[in-house]
C-alpha positions as CSV (number, residue, x, y, z in Angstrom):
1,M,-5.5,-13.9,18.2
2,E,-5.7,-17.2,16.4
3,P,-3.2,-17.7,13.6
4,L,-4.3,-17.5,10.0
5,I,-3.4,-20.7,8.2
6,F,-3.4,-20.5,4.4
7,P,-4.4,-23.7,2.6
8,Q,-1.7,-25.5,0.6
9,Q,-2.6,-25.5,-3.1
10,P,0.4,-27.0,-4.9
11,E,-1.1,-26.7,-8.4
12,L,-1.2,-22.9,-7.9
13,A,1.9,-22.6,-5.8
14,E,4.3,-23.7,-8.5
15,P,3.4,-21.1,-11.1
16,M,3.2,-18.3,-8.4
17,A,6.7,-19.2,-7.2
18,R,8.0,-19.3,-10.8
19,Y,6.6,-15.8,-11.4
20,M,8.7,-14.6,-8.5
21,K,11.7,-16.3,-10.0
22,D,11.5,-19.1,-7.4
23,L,12.8,-16.8,-4.7
24,F,10.1,-17.7,-2.2
25,P,7.8,-20.7,-1.6
26,F,4.1,-20.1,-1.9
27,C,1.0,-21.8,-0.4
28,G,-0.8,-21.2,-3.7
29,V,-3.4,-18.7,-2.5
30,K,-4.2,-16.0,-5.1
31,K,-5.0,-12.5,-4.0
32,P,-8.8,-12.6,-4.1
33,Q,-8.9,-15.8,-2.0
34,R,-6.2,-14.4,0.3
35,A,-8.2,-11.2,0.9
36,L,-11.3,-13.3,1.7
37,L,-9.4,-15.5,4.2
38,E,-7.7,-12.5,5.8
39,R,-10.8,-10.4,6.3
40,P,-11.9,-11.6,9.7
41,F,-8.4,-11.6,11.0
42,L,-7.7,-8.1,9.8
43,K,-10.9,-7.0,11.5
44,E,-9.9,-8.7,14.8
45,S,-6.4,-7.1,14.6
46,L,-8.0,-3.7,15.1
47,T,-8.7,-4.7,18.7
48,L,-5.2,-6.0,19.5
49,P,-3.0,-3.9,21.7
50,L,-0.2,-2.4,19.5
51,P,2.7,-4.4,21.0
52,E,0.8,-7.6,20.3
53,L,-0.1,-6.4,16.8
54,I,3.5,-5.7,16.0
55,Q,4.5,-9.1,17.3
56,E,1.8,-10.7,15.0
57,I,3.2,-8.8,12.1
58,F,6.7,-10.0,12.7
59,R,5.6,-13.6,13.4
60,N,3.8,-13.9,10.1
61,Y,6.5,-12.1,8.2
62,H,9.1,-14.7,9.3
63,K,7.0,-17.6,8.0
64,D,8.3,-19.3,4.9
65,E,5.5,-18.9,2.4
66,R,5.1,-15.6,0.6
67,E,1.4,-15.2,1.4
68,Y,2.4,-14.7,5.1
69,Q,4.6,-11.7,4.2
70,Y,1.6,-10.3,2.3
71,Y,-0.6,-10.9,5.2
72,A,1.8,-9.2,7.6
73,I,2.0,-6.1,5.4
74,D,-1.9,-6.1,5.2
75,L,-2.0,-6.2,9.0
76,A,0.2,-3.1,9.1
77,Q,-1.9,-1.4,6.4
78,K,-5.2,-2.2,8.1
79,N,-3.9,-0.7,11.4
80,I,-2.0,2.2,9.9
81,Q,-4.1,4.9,11.6
82,R,-3.2,3.4,15.0
83,F,0.6,3.8,14.5
84,S,2.8,6.5,15.9
85,L,6.0,7.4,14.1
86,A,7.9,5.2,16.7
87,D,5.5,2.2,15.9
88,L,6.2,2.7,12.2
89,A,10.0,2.7,12.8
90,E,9.7,-0.7,14.5
91,L,8.6,-2.2,11.2
92,L,11.7,-1.0,9.3
93,P,13.9,-4.1,9.8
94,L,11.3,-6.2,8.0
95,L,12.0,-4.4,4.7
96,A,15.5,-6.0,4.7
97,E,14.0,-9.5,5.0
98,K,12.8,-11.5,2.0
99,S,13.1,-8.4,-0.1
100,W,11.8,-8.2,-3.6
101,W,9.8,-5.7,-5.6
102,D,6.4,-7.0,-4.4
103,S,7.1,-6.7,-0.7
104,I,9.0,-3.4,-1.0
105,D,6.3,-1.8,-3.0
106,A,3.7,-3.0,-0.5
107,W,5.7,-1.6,2.4
108,R,6.1,1.7,0.5
109,K,2.3,2.0,0.4
110,V,2.1,1.4,4.2
111,F,4.6,4.2,4.9
112,A,3.1,6.5,2.3
113,T,-0.4,6.0,3.7
114,W,0.9,7.0,7.2
115,V,2.6,10.1,5.7
116,L,-0.6,11.2,4.0
117,A,-2.4,11.1,7.3
118,H,0.6,12.9,9.0
119,P,1.9,15.3,6.3
120,T,4.1,17.2,8.7
121,E,6.1,14.0,9.3
122,L,7.1,13.5,5.7
123,K,10.7,14.4,6.2
124,Q,11.1,12.1,9.2
125,V,9.7,9.1,7.3
126,Y,11.7,10.0,4.2
127,A,14.8,10.0,6.4
128,F,14.2,6.3,7.2
129,F,15.1,5.5,3.6
130,Y,17.2,8.3,2.1
131,Q,20.8,7.2,1.4
132,H,20.2,3.8,3.1
133,E,22.9,1.3,2.4
134,N,20.3,-1.2,1.2
135,F,19.0,-0.2,-2.3
136,W,15.5,-1.5,-1.5
137,Y,15.1,1.1,1.2
138,R,16.3,3.8,-1.3
139,R,13.7,2.6,-3.7
140,V,11.1,3.5,-1.1
141,A,12.7,6.9,-0.7
142,I,12.4,7.5,-4.4
143,N,8.8,6.2,-4.6
144,L,7.5,7.3,-1.2
145,Q,5.5,10.1,-2.7
146,L,3.8,8.2,-5.5
147,L,0.2,9.3,-5.8
148,F,0.8,12.3,-3.5
149,K,-0.1,14.6,-6.5
150,E,0.0,18.2,-5.4
151,Q,1.1,17.2,-1.9
152,T,4.5,16.0,-3.4
153,D,7.6,17.7,-2.0
154,P,9.6,18.1,-5.2
155,A,12.8,19.0,-3.3
156,L,12.7,15.6,-1.5
157,L,11.8,13.8,-4.8
158,A,14.8,15.4,-6.5
159,Q,17.1,14.7,-3.7
160,A,16.2,11.0,-3.6
161,I,16.6,10.7,-7.4
162,L,19.9,12.5,-7.6
163,A,21.4,10.3,-4.8
164,D,20.9,7.3,-7.1
165,L,21.0,8.9,-10.5
166,T,23.9,6.7,-11.7
167,T,23.1,3.6,-9.8
168,E,22.9,0.7,-12.3
169,E,20.4,-1.3,-10.3
170,F,17.3,-2.0,-12.5
171,F,14.8,-1.6,-9.6
172,I,16.3,1.8,-8.7
173,Q,16.2,3.1,-12.3
174,K,12.7,1.8,-12.7
175,A,11.7,3.6,-9.5
176,I,13.2,6.9,-10.7
177,G,11.1,6.6,-13.9
178,W,7.9,5.8,-12.0
179,A,8.4,8.7,-9.6
180,L,8.9,11.2,-12.5
181,R,6.1,9.8,-14.5
182,D,3.7,10.0,-11.6
183,Y,4.6,13.6,-10.7
184,S,4.4,14.6,-14.4
185,K,0.7,14.1,-14.2
186,V,0.4,17.2,-11.9
187,N,3.6,19.1,-12.6
188,P,4.8,18.3,-16.1
189,D,7.0,21.4,-16.4
190,W,9.0,20.5,-13.3
191,V,9.6,17.0,-14.6
192,K,10.6,18.3,-18.1
193,N,13.1,20.7,-16.5
194,F,14.5,18.0,-14.3
195,M,15.0,15.7,-17.2
196,Q,16.7,18.4,-19.2
197,Q,19.0,19.4,-16.3
198,H,20.1,15.9,-15.4
199,S,21.5,12.9,-17.3
200,L,19.0,10.1,-16.7
201,S,19.3,6.5,-17.7
202,K,17.4,5.4,-20.8
203,L,15.1,3.3,-18.6
204,A,14.3,6.2,-16.2
205,L,13.9,8.6,-19.2
206,R,11.6,6.3,-21.0
207,E,9.4,5.6,-18.0
208,G,9.4,9.2,-16.8
209,S,8.5,10.8,-20.1
210,K,5.5,8.6,-20.8
211,Y,2.9,11.3,-20.2
212,I,4.8,14.4,-21.3
């Protein structure tokens, strides 16, 4: 598979990097253009043997510019139906690299998409993240079931939140709020009761109670 090379567009790269607090360099390729450039490569990736595909994901994720991390995650998402639980587990180390909310939330979608296709494996995937020493992984545990609606396992949701209830990290408290807000759309009584029974941070409470 030929490598995808994103064009360098410095006039766009600078503000994109600044938006991400200058944590990562960018080529300067915005999402619509990136999606267009990725399209034939993503299509071709469906024919790659899985070991080669995983190598391609790692190879791109380790490149400097942020667009390549996005592309690597898109490769995983495009091929999600081909992955076994073991294949999925191979990707876990990447979440600890170049971690920020954008990559972590994109990885969450990858794992969540796989779980929705394999609902009996929810607890196994959740276990990848629950009580992990790295708070970014724990953010995934909390938000893993976003958009699961009636398929949400409230016991796992509660367990993930309670494990980090007093964690001061902004991205954890934000995740707690998002998880509760999302679940409140289908089970507002459960969320109300949970909020009444536990002492949530102001941020989590504000986010979680938006629709109730």
